[in-house]
C-alpha positions as CSV (number, residue, x, y, z in Angstrom):
1,M,51.3,-20.2,13.2
2,W,54.6,-20.3,11.7
3,F,58.3,-19.2,10.6
4,F,57.5,-17.2,7.5
5,Y,59.7,-15.0,4.9
6,A,57.9,-12.4,2.8
7,S,60.2,-10.4,0.5
8,P,59.1,-7.2,-1.0
9,P,57.0,-6.3,-2.8
10,S,54.8,-8.0,0.1
11,D,53.7,-6.0,2.7
12,M,51.7,-7.3,5.4
13,A,51.7,-4.9,7.8
14,L,49.5,-7.0,10.5
15,V,51.6,-5.5,13.9
16,P,52.3,-2.0,14.3
17,D,56.4,-0.9,14.4
18,I,56.9,-4.3,12.7
19,A,58.0,-4.4,9.1
20,G,55.5,-5.7,6.6
21,W,58.4,-8.1,5.1
22,G,61.3,-10.3,6.4
23,W,62.0,-13.0,8.2
24,K,59.5,-13.7,11.2
25,A,58.1,-16.0,13.4
26,Q,54.1,-15.0,13.3
27,V,50.6,-16.0,14.6
28,V,47.8,-14.7,12.7
29,H,44.4,-15.7,14.5
30,A,41.9,-14.1,12.7
31,M,39.0,-16.9,13.5
32,R,39.4,-16.4,17.4
33,P,36.0,-15.5,19.5
34,G,35.3,-11.8,19.6
35,A,37.4,-11.1,16.1
36,A,34.5,-9.8,14.2
37,L,33.8,-6.9,16.8
38,A,36.9,-5.0,15.3
39,I,35.8,-5.1,11.5
40,V,34.0,-1.9,12.0
41,P,36.4,0.1,13.9
42,T,39.3,-1.2,11.7
43,L,37.4,-0.1,8.6
44,L,36.7,3.4,10.3
45,A,40.4,3.7,11.3
46,T,41.5,2.8,8.0
47,G,39.7,5.3,6.2
48,W,40.9,7.8,8.5
49,G,44.5,6.8,7.9
50,H,44.0,6.7,4.5
51,I,42.6,10.4,4.5
52,T,45.3,11.6,6.9
53,S,48.3,9.3,6.5
54,N,48.2,8.9,10.1
55,T,47.8,5.1,10.4
56,R,48.5,4.2,13.9
57,L,45.1,3.9,15.0
58,A,44.5,1.6,11.9
59,A,47.5,-0.4,12.6
60,R,46.3,-1.2,16.2
61,W,42.7,-2.2,14.7
62,L,44.4,-3.9,12.2
63,Q,46.0,-6.3,14.8
64,R,43.2,-6.9,17.0
65,L,41.1,-7.9,14.0
66,S,43.9,-10.3,12.6
67,G,44.8,-11.4,15.9
68,A,48.5,-11.1,14.7
69,H,51.7,-11.4,16.5
70,E,55.1,-11.4,15.3
71,A,58.9,-10.8,15.7
72,L,61.3,-10.6,12.9
73,L,64.0,-12.8,13.1
74,P,67.3,-11.4,13.8
75,I,69.2,-14.2,12.0
76,E,71.2,-14.7,8.4
77,M,68.8,-17.0,6.1
78,T,71.9,-18.4,4.4
79,E,73.0,-20.1,7.8
80,W,72.0,-23.2,9.2
81,H,69.5,-22.4,12.3
82,T,67.5,-24.7,14.5
83,Y,64.0,-23.6,14.8
84,R,61.3,-24.5,17.3
85,L,57.4,-23.8,17.8
86,E,56.0,-25.0,21.1
87,W,52.3,-25.0,20.6
88,Y,50.0,-25.4,23.8
89,A,46.5,-24.9,24.3
90,T,46.9,-21.5,26.1
91,E,50.4,-20.4,24.8
92,A,52.9,-20.9,22.1
93,H,56.6,-19.9,22.2
94,F,59.1,-19.7,19.0
95,W,62.8,-20.3,19.6
96,V,65.6,-20.2,17.0
97,D,69.2,-21.6,18.0
98,E,67.9,-21.9,21.7
99,R,66.9,-18.2,21.9
100,H,63.2,-17.3,22.7
101,L,61.8,-14.5,20.2
102,L,58.0,-14.9,20.8
103,H,55.5,-15.8,23.4
104,V,51.9,-15.7,22.5
105,A,49.1,-16.1,24.5
106,H,45.7,-17.6,23.5
107,P,47.2,-18.9,20.2
108,P,44.8,-20.7,17.6
109,R,43.4,-24.0,18.5
110,G,42.9,-26.9,16.1
111,P,45.2,-29.5,14.6
112,L,48.8,-28.7,14.0
113,G,50.2,-29.5,10.6
114,F,53.8,-29.0,8.9
115,V,54.1,-27.5,5.7
116,A,57.5,-26.5,4.0
117,W,56.9,-24.4,0.8
118,L,58.6,-21.9,-1.3
119,D,56.3,-19.8,-3.6
120,N,56.5,-16.5,-5.9
121,Q,53.4,-14.7,-4.3
122,Y,53.2,-11.7,-2.3
123,A,50.5,-10.3,-0.6
124,I,50.1,-6.5,0.6
125,A,47.7,-5.5,3.7
126,T,48.0,-2.2,5.2
127,P,46.5,0.3,7.7
128,R,46.1,2.6,4.8
129,G,43.8,0.1,3.2
130,V,45.5,-1.3,0.3
131,L,45.0,-5.1,0.0
132,R,46.5,-6.5,-2.9
133,F,47.7,-10.1,-4.4
134,G,50.0,-10.9,-7.0
135,T,53.3,-13.2,-8.2
136,V,56.7,-11.8,-8.9
137,S,59.3,-13.5,-11.3
138,C,62.4,-14.8,-9.4
139,E,65.8,-16.6,-9.9
140,P,65.3,-20.5,-9.2
141,Q,65.2,-21.0,-5.4
142,W,65.7,-23.7,-2.7
143,V,65.1,-25.1,1.0
144,E,67.0,-27.2,2.9
145,L,65.8,-29.5,5.8
146,S,68.4,-31.4,7.8
147,S,65.7,-32.9,9.9
148,V,61.9,-32.3,11.2
149,S,60.7,-33.8,14.4
150,I,57.1,-33.3,15.7
151,F,56.2,-34.1,19.1
152,L,52.9,-34.5,20.5
153,L,52.8,-33.8,24.4
154,H,49.9,-34.0,26.5
C-alpha cells in the first residue's frame, strides 16, 4: 500500500480504466488467499487480448490476480500536500489534503513500514501480456518531506 508515482515508460495497467502511470494511491495484494485461482484465467484472457486487441477481460482478470485497487491523485505534485493512509485490519483509506480518494476492503495484513525513495526504474505489466522492466536516464530529482507521523492505533 502506498502513494506512488510512475512515469512513462512505466505502464502498470493493473486496474481497468485507470492509466498505468501517474501519481496514485495504490494497493497491490497478490498474496491474499485465493489469488492463485486467477492465474489460469488471467493467462487465457491475456492471450485472447494479445490475439484480438480486446483487453477488457484480461484487465479484469489481471486486477483479480494482483488484488490491485488504485485512484489517480488529481493534484499538482510540485505543491505541498498532506497525505494520510489509514490502514486497519479490515479496510484502508487514502486521503490527500483531507479529501478521501480511495477505500479498500480487505487490505494486506502484516507489519506497517514507511519508505520514501526516488529511482529511475520502470515496469510494464499490461493486459496484452507485455511484461518488462528497466531504467531510464533522468535529470536530478529530489523529494522534500516536512514531517512524517506514524501512529499505532488499537
